[in-house]
C-alpha positions in Angstrom: 281.7 126.2 -77.9 285.1 125.3 -76.2 288.2 127.4 -76.7 289.7 124.7 -78.9 286.6 124.4 -81.1 286.5 128.2 -81.4 290.1 128.3 -82.5 289.4 125.5 -85.0 286.6 127.5 -86.5 288.8 130.6 -86.6 291.3 128.6 -88.6 288.9 128.6 -91.5 288.8 132.4 -91.6 292.2 133.2 -93.0 296.0 132.7 -92.7 296.3 134.9 -89.6 293.7 133.0 -87.7 295.3 129.8 -88.7 298.6 131.0 -87.3 296.9 131.9 -84.0 295.3 128.5 -83.9 298.6 126.8 -84.5 300.3 128.9 -81.8 297.6 128.0 -79.3 298.0 124.3 -80.0 301.8 124.5 -79.5 301.3 126.4 -76.3 298.8 123.9 -75.0 301.1 121.0 -75.8 304.1 122.6 -74.2 302.1 123.4 -71.0 300.8 119.8 -70.8 304.3 118.3 -71.2 305.7 120.6 -68.6 303.1 119.5 -66.1 303.8 115.8 -66.9 307.5 116.3 -66.5 307.1 118.0 -63.1 304.8 115.2 -61.9 307.3 112.5 -62.9 310.2 114.4 -61.2 308.3 114.8 -58.0 307.5 111.1 -57.9 311.1 110.2 -58.6 312.4 112.5 -55.8 309.8 111.1 -53.4 311.0 107.6 -54.2 314.7 108.5 -53.6 313.8 110.2 -50.3 311.9 107.1 -49.0 314.9 104.9 -49.9 317.3 107.1 -48.0 315.1 107.2 -45.0 314.9 103.4 -44.9 318.6 103.1 -45.4 318.1 101.4 -48.8 319.4 104.4 -50.8 322.5 104.9 -48.6 325.6 103.5 -50.2 327.9 101.5 -48.0 331.4 102.7 -47.3 332.8 100.0 -49.6 330.5 100.7 -52.5 331.0 104.5 -52.2 334.7 104.7 -51.4 336.2 101.3 -52.1 337.9 98.9 -49.7 340.7 100.4 -47.6 344.1 98.9 -48.7 345.7 96.5 -46.2 348.2 98.1 -43.8 351.5 96.8 -42.6 351.4 95.0 -39.2 355.2 95.2 -38.8 355.1 99.0 -38.7 352.1 99.2 -36.4 354.0 98.9 -33.0 356.4 101.7 -33.9 353.6 104.1 -35.0 351.5 103.2 -32.0 354.4 104.2 -29.8 354.6 107.6 -31.5 350.8 108.2 -31.0 351.0 107.2 -27.3 354.1 109.5 -26.7 351.9 112.3 -28.1 349.2 111.6 -25.7 346.9 109.5 -27.9 346.0 105.9 -28.3 344.5 103.4 -30.7 341.7 101.4 -29.1 340.2 98.2 -30.5 337.9 98.8 -33.4 338.8 102.5 -33.8 340.9 104.4 -36.4 343.5 107.0 -35.6 345.4 109.1 -38.2 349.0 110.1 -37.5 350.6 113.0 -39.4 354.4 112.9 -39.8 355.5 116.4 -40.7 358.9 116.6 -42.4 359.0 113.0 -43.5 358.4 111.9 -47.1 356.9 108.6 -48.2 360.3 107.2 -49.0 361.4 107.8 -45.4 363.5 110.9 -46.2 363.5 113.6 -43.5 363.5 117.3 -44.6 362.9 120.7 -43.2 359.3 121.9 -43.4 358.7 124.7 -45.9 355.6 126.2 -47.5 355.0 124.8 -50.9 352.5 123.0 -53.2 353.9 119.5 -52.5 352.8 116.3 -50.8 356.0 115.8 -48.9 354.6 114.6 -45.6 353.3 111.2 -44.5 349.9 110.3 -43.0 349.5 106.9 -41.3 346.1 105.2 -40.8 346.3 103.0 -37.6 343.6 100.4 -37.1 343.2 96.7 -36.3 346.9 96.3 -35.6 348.1 97.6 -39.0 349.6 100.9 -40.3 348.9 102.2 -43.7 351.1 105.1 -45.0 349.8 107.8 -47.4 351.3 110.9 -48.9 349.9 114.3 -48.0 350.7 117.7 -46.7 350.6 119.1 -43.1 352.0 122.5 -44.0 350.6 125.6 -45.9 351.0 125.8 -49.6 351.1 129.6 -49.8 353.1 132.3 -48.0 350.4 134.9 -48.4 346.7 134.9 -47.7 344.2 137.7 -47.3 342.4 135.6 -44.7 345.4 135.5 -42.4 345.8 138.2 -39.7 348.8 140.5 -39.2 350.2 139.4 -35.8 353.5 141.4 -35.8 352.2 144.8 -37.0 354.0 145.0 -40.4 350.6 145.3 -42.2 351.1 142.0 -44.0 349.1 138.8 -43.3 350.9 136.0 -41.5 350.0 132.5 -42.6 349.6 129.9 -39.9 350.8 126.4 -39.6 349.3 124.3 -36.8 351.7 123.1 -34.1 352.2 119.4 -33.4 349.7 117.9 -31.0 346.7 115.7 -30.5 343.6 116.8 -32.3 340.2 115.6 -33.4 338.9 115.7 -37.0 335.1 116.3 -36.9 333.1 115.6 -40.0 331.5 118.6 -41.7 328.0 118.5 -43.4 327.7 117.2 -46.9 326.9 120.8 -48.0 330.5 121.6 -47.1 332.1 119.0 -49.3 335.3 120.2 -51.1 336.0 118.9 -54.5 333.1 116.5 -54.2 334.6 114.8 -51.2 333.8 115.1 -47.5 336.0 117.2 -45.3 336.8 117.5 -41.6 337.1 120.4 -39.1 340.3 120.0 -37.0 339.6 120.9 -33.4 341.2 120.3 -30.0 340.3 117.2 -28.1 338.0 119.5 -26.0 336.2 120.5 -29.2 337.7 124.0 -29.5 338.3 125.2 -33.1 341.0 127.6 -32.2 344.3 125.7 -32.6 347.9 126.6 -31.4 349.9 127.7 -34.4 353.2 129.1 -35.6 353.0 132.2 -37.9 355.2 132.9 -40.9 356.0 136.6 -40.1 359.0 136.7 -42.4 356.8 135.5 -45.3 359.4 133.2 -46.6 357.7 129.9 -45.8 360.4 128.7 -43.4 358.8 129.0 -39.9 362.2 129.2 -38.3 363.0 128.9 -34.6 362.6 132.7 -34.0 359.2 132.7 -35.6 358.1 129.7 -33.6 359.3 131.2 -30.3 357.5 134.5 -31.0 354.3 132.7 -31.9 354.4 130.7 -28.7 355.0 133.8 -26.7 352.0 135.6 -28.4 349.9 132.4 -28.0 349.0 132.5 -31.7 345.9 130.7 -32.7 344.2 129.8 -35.9 340.6 128.6 -36.7 338.9 126.9 -39.7 341.7 124.4 -40.1 340.4 121.5 -42.2 341.3 118.1 -43.5 340.3 118.1 -47.2 341.2 117.3 -50.8 344.3 119.1 -52.0 345.4 120.6 -55.3 342.2 122.6 -55.9 342.8 126.0 -57.4 339.7 127.5 -55.8 340.4 126.0 -52.3 344.0 126.9 -51.4 345.6 125.0 -48.5 346.2 127.8 -45.9 347.1 125.8 -42.8 344.9 122.9 -43.7 345.9 119.2 -43.8 345.4 118.0 -47.4 345.8 114.8 -49.3 345.5 113.8 -53.0 342.2 112.4 -54.2 342.9 108.6 -53.9 344.6 109.0 -50.5 341.7 111.0 -49.1 339.3 108.4 -50.4 341.3 105.8 -48.5 341.0 107.8 -45.3 337.3 108.3 -45.8 336.8 104.6 -46.3 338.9 103.8 -43.2 336.9 106.1 -40.9 333.5 105.6 -42.5 332.1 103.8 -39.5 333.2 106.5 -37.1 330.4 109.0 -37.4 332.0 111.5 -35.0 335.2 111.7 -37.0 338.7 110.5 -35.9 341.6 111.4 -33.6 344.4 113.1 -35.5 347.9 113.1 -34.0 350.4 115.4 -35.6 354.1 115.2 -34.8 357.3 116.6 -36.3 359.3 113.7 -37.6 362.5 115.3 -36.5 361.4 115.1 -32.8 360.7 111.3 -33.0 363.6 109.2 -31.6 362.9 106.2 -33.8 360.7 106.0 -36.9 359.4 102.7 -38.3 
């Protein structure tokens, strides 16, 4: 006699046996449904994997991120000149991102200071057009336990990367920040240690004396990223950050460049003529 038949027979022998029989039936049903669910899930995952491998399941840049807004052709020559003066260039079919530190989106120039504010301008240069976006090229905090003490006062000194020509290399999807891709800023030679100025006075000003001392010490910083700003669990300590929609626009513009993009950072006060 099978186990089920035995339990059915036992059900006739009293309430306790009936309870055991009912429990057995519930257990058997639950086990069967679990196996069915696991089988369906494995089939679904296999189907998704095969689509991705064939390219069918990979969303295009337009469907994932939206079309990049049109840039301004009139401002392109002026921004191209700035990029070239910094040692970069914009070749046909490629995208370069220019960072203007100390210049707000309304064109106002200001001293750079640590703070939780998007008061700098990023410019996407491509196809003879220039698209301006708000963002931040400076730290948001004057203190960070991840920063070293470079002047011996037993306090960490937050870094701000110096103007120059860099490359923003894409990071793996597992390193997304706030659900969006991020980039590792490296030198054009691929070195992740970047020249920086350190805020040794801890007042967020990065004055001339601090900059000169940092250059004399050859201060460097690593793990500088381009990523989504405004996240409480991912503070901007030296990273280049943009609001959600602006970062989406950058991602859409550089989607076809699998190796990332050239990033040219300048101090707007050092530019003779701004568009």
